Residue frames relative to the residue before (quaternion, step in Angstrom):
aa qw qx qy qz dx dy dz
M 1.0000 0.0000 0.0000 0.0000 0.00 0.00 0.00
S 0.0497 -0.7937 0.6033 0.0601 3.51 -0.83 0.76
D 0.6536 -0.4842 0.4056 0.4170 3.52 -1.42 0.23
N 0.5586 0.6109 -0.3953 0.3981 3.60 1.05 -0.68
V 0.6733 0.4941 -0.3064 0.4568 3.67 0.78 -0.97
I 0.7041 0.4384 -0.2927 0.4758 3.55 0.88 -0.86
D 0.5804 0.5573 -0.3657 0.4678 3.64 1.14 -0.40
M 0.6550 0.5054 -0.3143 0.4656 3.53 0.87 -0.91
A 0.6526 0.5040 -0.3405 0.4520 3.60 1.00 -0.88
E 0.6379 0.5191 -0.3215 0.4692 3.62 0.84 -0.92
A 0.6735 0.5021 -0.3013 0.4512 3.57 0.83 -1.09
E 0.6413 0.4987 -0.3462 0.4692 3.75 0.94 -0.70
I 0.6878 0.4520 -0.3243 0.4664 3.60 0.85 -0.99
E 0.5910 0.5459 -0.3696 0.4649 3.67 0.99 -0.58
T 0.6517 0.5227 -0.3089 0.4546 3.59 0.87 -0.86
L 0.6708 0.4888 -0.2808 0.4819 3.53 1.04 -0.97
V 0.6496 0.4560 -0.3558 0.4934 3.66 0.94 -0.65
T 0.6487 0.5224 -0.3598 0.4206 3.66 0.78 -0.72
D 0.6582 0.5062 -0.2815 0.4809 3.55 1.03 -0.92
T 0.7083 0.4985 -0.2692 0.4212 3.67 0.85 -0.85
Y 0.7969 0.3037 -0.0681 0.5177 3.47 0.88 -1.24
K 0.3131 -0.7814 0.4806 0.2458 3.63 1.27 -0.12
I 0.3515 0.6450 -0.5535 0.3925 3.65 0.79 1.15
H 0.0984 -0.8304 0.5476 0.0290 3.62 -0.59 1.07
R 0.6737 0.5272 -0.2775 0.4372 3.59 1.16 -0.51
G 0.8266 0.2912 -0.2102 0.4333 3.63 -1.15 0.61
S 0.6461 -0.5225 0.4010 0.3858 3.47 -1.35 0.29
L 0.7393 -0.3891 0.3057 0.4567 3.52 -1.34 -0.04
K 0.6622 0.5212 -0.3213 0.4320 3.51 0.85 -0.91
D 0.6590 0.5204 -0.2932 0.4571 3.55 1.11 -0.82
K 0.6225 0.5422 -0.3192 0.4654 3.47 1.13 -0.70
L 0.6999 0.4701 -0.2916 0.4518 3.43 0.85 -0.97
R 0.6269 0.5178 -0.3480 0.4667 3.59 1.10 -0.50
R 0.6382 0.5242 -0.3198 0.4643 3.56 1.13 -0.69
V 0.6541 0.5202 -0.2964 0.4622 3.53 1.01 -0.83
G 0.1201 -0.8675 0.4709 0.1064 3.56 1.13 -0.73
R 0.8386 -0.1113 0.0894 0.5257 3.67 -0.83 -0.95
R 0.5470 0.6307 -0.4230 0.3522 3.57 0.99 -0.27
L 0.6593 0.5236 -0.2782 0.4624 3.44 1.30 -0.71
P 0.4910 -0.6450 0.4728 0.3456 3.70 -0.91 0.80
R 0.5847 -0.6415 0.3701 0.3311 3.45 -1.04 1.00
S 0.6108 0.5825 -0.3677 0.3905 3.63 1.01 -0.70
V 0.5877 0.5809 -0.3640 0.4297 3.59 1.11 -0.46
A 0.6751 0.4841 -0.2746 0.4842 3.49 0.86 -0.92
E 0.6337 0.5562 -0.2913 0.4518 3.58 1.06 -0.80
D 0.6937 0.4558 -0.2585 0.4942 3.51 1.07 -1.06
V 0.6373 0.4964 -0.3645 0.4632 3.62 0.92 -0.63
A 0.5909 0.5436 -0.3555 0.4785 3.65 1.05 -0.60
Y 0.6673 0.4729 -0.3239 0.4755 3.59 0.87 -0.81
L 0.6118 0.5569 -0.3312 0.4537 3.68 1.05 -0.62
E 0.6470 0.4903 -0.3193 0.4890 3.51 1.07 -0.90
D 0.6748 0.4919 -0.3220 0.4461 3.52 0.91 -0.82
A 0.6112 0.5489 -0.3497 0.4504 3.63 1.08 -0.53
R 0.6215 0.5491 -0.3332 0.4486 3.40 1.23 -0.91
R 0.6755 0.4878 -0.3160 0.4537 3.64 0.89 -0.75
R 0.6044 0.5470 -0.3362 0.4717 3.54 1.20 -0.72
T 0.6859 0.4935 -0.2863 0.4517 3.61 0.85 -0.87
A 0.5460 0.5947 -0.4075 0.4269 3.76 1.19 -0.21
H 0.7174 0.3690 -0.2748 0.5232 3.59 1.07 -0.66
P 0.5041 -0.6960 0.4169 0.2961 3.65 -0.78 1.01
R 0.6966 0.4765 -0.3025 0.4429 3.64 0.95 -0.63
R 0.7231 0.4555 -0.2360 0.4625 3.57 1.22 -0.51
R 0.3549 0.7680 -0.4436 0.2957 3.42 1.52 0.00
G 0.7095 0.4804 -0.2612 0.4445 3.54 0.97 -0.88
L 0.5703 0.6226 -0.3778 0.3799 3.57 1.24 -0.16
V 0.5828 0.5736 -0.3580 0.4507 3.64 1.23 -0.21
D 0.3204 -0.7735 0.5284 0.1405 3.52 -0.72 1.16
Q 0.3290 -0.7786 0.4988 0.1916 3.55 -0.49 1.22
K 0.5962 0.5419 -0.3818 0.4529 3.57 1.11 -0.54
R 0.6663 0.5244 -0.3081 0.4314 3.58 0.85 -0.76
V 0.6034 0.5123 -0.3519 0.4996 3.61 1.11 -0.77
D 0.6919 0.4363 -0.3251 0.4746 3.71 0.76 -0.88
T 0.6213 0.5128 -0.3654 0.4663 3.59 0.96 -0.46
I 0.6668 0.4876 -0.3464 0.4445 3.50 0.85 -0.67
V 0.6154 0.4942 -0.3664 0.4927 3.68 0.93 -0.73
S 0.7019 0.4378 -0.3257 0.4578 3.75 0.57 -0.92
N 0.6629 0.4851 -0.3637 0.4393 3.76 0.92 -0.42
Q 0.6342 0.5221 -0.3282 0.4664 3.39 1.11 -0.73
R 0.5887 0.5664 -0.3618 0.4491 3.61 0.96 -0.65
R 0.7131 0.4242 -0.2643 0.4915 3.54 0.93 -1.00
T 0.6553 0.5142 -0.3354 0.4400 3.59 0.93 -0.86
L 0.7468 0.3921 -0.2582 0.4710 3.62 0.64 -0.84
G 0.6239 0.5240 -0.4135 0.4065 3.57 1.13 -0.24
R 0.6663 0.5038 -0.3076 0.4555 3.51 1.29 -0.38
V 0.5120 0.6479 -0.4181 0.3786 3.57 1.23 -0.03
D 0.1067 -0.7983 0.5921 0.0273 3.58 -0.80 1.07
V 0.3014 -0.8107 0.4716 0.1715 3.57 -0.09 1.38
A 0.6155 0.5866 -0.3123 0.4237 3.57 1.04 -0.82
R 0.6953 0.4607 -0.2625 0.4852 3.55 1.00 -1.02
D 0.5992 0.5368 -0.3767 0.4592 3.61 1.17 -0.60
K 0.6807 0.5159 -0.2925 0.4301 3.48 0.81 -1.01
S 0.6114 0.5462 -0.3158 0.4776 3.60 1.17 -0.84
R 0.6574 0.4741 -0.3148 0.4940 3.75 0.96 -0.89
E 0.6104 0.5369 -0.3874 0.4348 3.59 0.96 -0.64
R 0.6528 0.5202 -0.3110 0.4545 3.48 0.88 -1.00
I 0.6983 0.4892 -0.2777 0.4426 3.50 0.70 -1.11
N 0.6264 0.5351 -0.3087 0.4754 3.69 1.12 -0.66
W 0.6474 0.5122 -0.2931 0.4823 3.49 1.18 -0.83
L 0.6272 0.5214 -0.3118 0.4874 3.60 1.03 -0.82
G 0.6601 0.5258 -0.3148 0.4343 3.50 1.01 -0.79
V 0.6429 0.5235 -0.3033 0.4697 3.45 1.00 -0.74
L 0.6431 0.5464 -0.3026 0.4431 3.47 1.12 -0.92
V 0.6620 0.5355 -0.2644 0.4530 3.46 1.04 -0.88
M 0.6452 0.5169 -0.2771 0.4896 3.47 1.12 -0.79
N 0.6387 0.4898 -0.3265 0.4956 3.61 1.10 -0.80
L 0.6603 0.4821 -0.3347 0.4686 3.70 0.93 -0.70
M 0.6306 0.5077 -0.3650 0.4597 3.61 0.97 -0.64
L 0.6360 0.5207 -0.3118 0.4765 3.61 1.02 -0.82
F 0.6518 0.4985 -0.3283 0.4678 3.58 0.87 -0.85
G 0.6463 0.5286 -0.3371 0.4350 3.56 0.93 -0.87
V 0.6417 0.5091 -0.3269 0.4714 3.70 0.97 -0.92
V 0.6450 0.5118 -0.3448 0.4507 3.54 0.90 -0.90
Y 0.6730 0.5288 -0.2922 0.4267 3.52 0.86 -0.96
Y 0.6655 0.5037 -0.2919 0.4671 3.51 1.05 -0.82
A 0.5844 0.5612 -0.3326 0.4826 3.57 1.17 -0.74
L 0.6867 0.4757 -0.3105 0.4535 3.51 0.77 -1.08
L 0.6580 0.4924 -0.3374 0.4592 3.70 0.81 -0.81
K 0.6458 0.5070 -0.3411 0.4578 3.56 0.99 -0.79
W 0.6738 0.5224 -0.2995 0.4283 3.54 0.94 -0.81
L 0.7033 0.4357 -0.2794 0.4873 3.49 1.15 -0.81
G 0.5265 -0.6723 0.3883 0.3465 3.68 1.29 -0.01
A 0.4282 0.6931 -0.4834 0.3202 3.60 1.26 0.29
I 0.7212 0.3799 -0.2288 0.5322 3.57 1.08 -0.41
């Protein structure tokens, strides 16, 4: 296992994140931090494994502890996972959730206002 294989895997994941979320600045770690919760959890876990694998390959005796099959699986899984992400749908859901919270808050305000008027005897 060489650093070159890990570099290629990280570069491919970085390209997928850049294309999916339209974030062009910073390293892979910065891009993942900017995307935040919108990113599937498995992507962050797999990138953490790749960073750990990079640290292992720096030591000559631990170079063999990196699983080549897992690195290949990580890349193929991330292609599939990031291919299924629909940013427009996620933003739409975010807006709908925000509107739902707004409506609930307005309803709660209306109930409290009605209770206050009832208590004061205005109604």
